[in-house]
SEPARO-117552 format. One record per residue (C-alpha): x, y, z; residue in three letters. Coordinates in Angstrom, 3 decimals. Example, Ala and Ser with C-alpha at 12.3 -4.5 7.8 and 13.67 -1.06 7.14 Angstrom:
2
+----------+----------+----------+--------+
:        x :        y :        z : residu :
+----------+----------+----------+--------+
:   12.300 :   -4.500 :    7.800 :    ALA :
:   13.670 :   -1.060 :    7.140 :    SER :
+----------+----------+----------+--------+
***
This chain:
98
+----------+----------+----------+--------+
:        x :        y :        z : residu :
+----------+----------+----------+--------+
:   10.570 :    1.546 :    0.607 :    MET :
:    9.471 :    0.203 :   -2.762 :    PHE :
:    8.161 :   -2.933 :   -4.375 :    THR :
:    9.270 :   -4.472 :   -7.653 :    ALA :
:    6.842 :   -6.803 :   -9.388 :    VAL :
:    8.721 :   -9.063 :  -11.799 :    VAL :
:    6.743 :  -10.879 :  -14.502 :    TYR :
:    8.198 :  -14.123 :  -15.820 :    ILE :
:    6.976 :  -16.491 :  -18.561 :    HIS :
:    8.698 :  -19.884 :  -18.432 :    VAL :
:    9.008 :  -22.555 :  -21.123 :    LYS :
:    6.760 :  -25.520 :  -20.261 :    PRO :
:    9.619 :  -28.020 :  -20.285 :    GLU :
:   11.547 :  -25.935 :  -17.739 :    ALA :
:    8.867 :  -25.496 :  -15.057 :    LEU :
:   10.300 :  -27.821 :  -12.412 :    ASP :
:   13.866 :  -26.566 :  -12.816 :    GLN :
:   12.699 :  -22.936 :  -12.763 :    PHE :
:   10.706 :  -23.439 :   -9.569 :    ILE :
:   13.627 :  -25.184 :   -7.872 :    GLU :
:   16.124 :  -22.466 :   -8.840 :    ALA :
:   13.750 :  -19.678 :   -7.851 :    THR :
:   12.919 :  -21.188 :   -4.465 :    LEU :
:   16.660 :  -21.257 :   -3.733 :    ASP :
:   16.878 :  -17.581 :   -4.677 :    ASN :
:   13.849 :  -16.736 :   -2.514 :    VAL :
:   15.233 :  -18.523 :    0.556 :    ARG :
:   18.548 :  -16.707 :    0.274 :    ASN :
:   17.004 :  -13.345 :   -0.598 :    SER :
:   14.863 :  -13.385 :    2.536 :    LEU :
:   18.088 :  -13.462 :    4.567 :    GLN :
:   19.176 :  -10.086 :    3.176 :    GLU :
:   18.645 :   -7.229 :    5.667 :    PRO :
:   17.395 :   -4.852 :    2.950 :    GLY :
:   14.580 :   -7.131 :    1.787 :    ILE :
:   11.268 :   -6.935 :    3.619 :    LEU :
:    9.269 :   -9.270 :    1.388 :    ARG :
:   10.128 :  -11.676 :   -1.428 :    PHE :
:    7.088 :  -13.609 :   -2.668 :    ASP :
:    7.125 :  -16.161 :   -5.491 :    PHE :
:    3.742 :  -16.636 :   -7.193 :    LEU :
:    2.560 :  -18.989 :   -9.937 :    GLN :
:   -0.476 :  -18.053 :  -12.025 :    GLN :
:   -3.323 :  -20.521 :  -11.445 :    GLN :
:   -4.828 :  -20.478 :  -14.931 :    ASP :
:   -1.464 :  -20.366 :  -16.747 :    ASP :
:    1.165 :  -22.236 :  -14.700 :    PRO :
:    3.973 :  -21.115 :  -17.006 :    GLU :
:    3.612 :  -17.536 :  -15.726 :    ARG :
:    5.122 :  -16.337 :  -12.467 :    PHE :
:    5.514 :  -13.175 :  -10.423 :    ILE :
:    8.257 :  -12.226 :   -8.008 :    LEU :
:    6.919 :   -9.644 :   -5.546 :    TYR :
:    9.946 :   -8.008 :   -3.945 :    GLU :
:    9.791 :   -5.261 :   -1.315 :    THR :
:   13.003 :   -3.431 :   -0.433 :    TYR :
:   13.833 :   -0.973 :    2.340 :    ARG :
:   15.767 :    1.235 :   -0.118 :    THR :
:   16.769 :    1.365 :   -3.764 :    SER :
:   20.321 :    0.580 :   -2.621 :    GLU :
:   19.063 :   -2.675 :   -1.109 :    ALA :
:   17.857 :   -3.792 :   -4.526 :    GLN :
:   21.254 :   -2.962 :   -6.026 :    LEU :
:   22.929 :   -4.951 :   -3.245 :    GLN :
:   20.571 :   -7.871 :   -3.939 :    HIS :
:   21.679 :   -7.910 :   -7.570 :    ARG :
:   25.295 :   -8.249 :   -6.422 :    GLU :
:   24.732 :  -11.395 :   -4.338 :    THR :
:   25.987 :  -14.818 :   -5.344 :    ALA :
:   22.501 :  -16.346 :   -5.054 :    HIS :
:   20.995 :  -13.756 :   -7.411 :    TYR :
:   23.768 :  -14.319 :   -9.985 :    ALA :
:   23.311 :  -18.090 :   -9.667 :    ARG :
:   19.538 :  -17.713 :  -10.215 :    TRP :
:   19.891 :  -15.262 :  -13.119 :    ARG :
:   22.379 :  -17.467 :  -14.932 :    ASP :
:   20.375 :  -20.644 :  -14.305 :    ALA :
:   16.953 :  -19.395 :  -15.419 :    VAL :
:   17.673 :  -17.127 :  -18.378 :    THR :
:   17.352 :  -19.910 :  -20.953 :    ASP :
:   14.258 :  -21.284 :  -19.185 :    MET :
:   12.243 :  -18.173 :  -20.004 :    MET :
:    9.880 :  -18.058 :  -22.965 :    ALA :
:   10.511 :  -14.296 :  -23.186 :    GLU :
:   12.620 :  -11.789 :  -21.256 :    PRO :
:   11.304 :  -11.002 :  -17.794 :    ARG :
:    9.887 :   -7.564 :  -17.123 :    SER :
:    9.455 :   -5.544 :  -13.958 :    ALA :
:    7.432 :   -2.622 :  -12.670 :    VAL :
:    8.481 :   -0.655 :   -9.571 :    LYS :
:    5.960 :    0.766 :   -7.124 :    TYR :
:    6.290 :    3.197 :   -4.230 :    ALA :
:    4.837 :    1.657 :   -1.072 :    VAL :
:    2.188 :    3.990 :    0.347 :    LEU :
:    0.771 :    1.552 :    2.900 :    SER :
:    1.610 :   -0.087 :    5.182 :    PRO :
:    3.715 :    2.740 :    6.481 :    LEU :
:    7.248 :    1.902 :    7.485 :    SER :
+----------+----------+----------+--------+
***
């Protein structure tokens, strides 16, 4: 089990469209059997910054997620909305125990 924390900085004029596209991705991602958690967070003091907090059962589950139609739709829709390329950090989940 591991968690990926994805950091995203969005252009101010694209906020509403980014949120809409990402909520669609979140709803569909939560239906995947390999995803345990898929949180979408907006920074309070800088609303153009977001985090996706994604917890997967296995590394293969993340690869499978990246092959879904909803992920491809999201990726293609939001790329030009970003003020800079997104970045991610992966963490091993130590607790809670699975």
